N, C-alpha and C positions, 0 to 999 in steps of 0.2 A: 473429418478435418484433421490435418496434421498440426500438432502443437510444437512449435519450435522450442528447443531446449527442454523438452519433456523429460529427457534422461537426467536432468539436473533439478527436477521439481523439489525433491526433499532438501537438497542443498540450499536452494533459493528460499524455500519456506523457513528453514532453520535460520538463515541469515536475516530474514524479515522478523522472526521472533527475537533475535538478538537486538535488532534496531528497536523493537518495541520495548524490550527490557531496559534499554537505555533511556527510554522516554522522550527521545528527541527525533522527530521525523527528519528525513534527509531527501535530497534531490535524487531523481532517477540517475543522474550522472554520477553522483558520489556512490550510490548503491551499486551501480554498474561497475565502478572501479573495484569495489570490494569483491564482487562475484565474477568479475572478468567478462562482462557483457557491456560493450560500449554504449553508454547512456541508456541501457536497457532496451535498445532498439531491437525490434522483432520479438520482444518478450511479452507483449500485451496479452496474447492468448494464454500464456502460461500464468501471468498474474491474475487473469480472469478466472482460470481454473482453480488456482489456490484460493481466491476469494470465495468462489462457489463451494469448494470443499469445506472451508472453515465455517461458512454460514450453515451448511448442511449438518455440521457437528454442533451447531448452536454456539459457535465461538465467534468472537469479533473478527472482522476483516482486517488482518494485519497489513494488507496492501495499502491501507490508508496512511501507513508510515512513510510512504513515498510521495513526493510532490514535485511539481514543475518549478523550476527556478524562476520562471517568469511570473506565475500567479501565486506561488506558495501554497497551492492547493493541488490535490491529485488531478491528474489529467482526465480522469474518468470518475464521476461520482454518481452513485445510484444506477450504474450501468449505462450512463450516458456521457458523451464528451462534455468536458467542463473547461473549455478554453475560450473565454473565461467562464468561471462558474456563475450560475444564477444565484439569486438570494436563497432560493430553496435548496440548491446544492450546497451552498455554504452552511446552511443550517444542518443539513444531513451530514456533511463532513464533520462538523463539530460533534454531533451525536455519535457518529461512528468512531471518531477519534477518542471520545470519552470512554466508550466501551473498551477500546484497545488499552487505554491507560489503566482503567479499573482492573482489567484482567492481567496485564503484564507489568505495569509500573505504577502501582497506586501512589497517588500524591503528586505525580508529574503534572506540570502545567499544560493545559490544552492549548495548542497554538492557534486554534480556530475560534 
């Protein structure tokens, strides 16, 4: 499988870490403006890869810092589409976001 934007993986990961350090999640659209990828269209496989690599390192999944403008939740939670998220996905999003907050921005308010 070819991962679109793979050559920008480290740049995108670093930008996600910066969002996490600020403690405030943002929409895919706003993040896309920062990294120059319109609404992060076509970047799902890259975000999935970053999530997988962070989990393999036993680090929290920083991709939870991005959310849909419509639902205010990530578009994918627990590896499954979340449009809209189920109650279980909402619970998981809260848990994952808390792990990100604890690691990157202790004391920030969990939006979920």
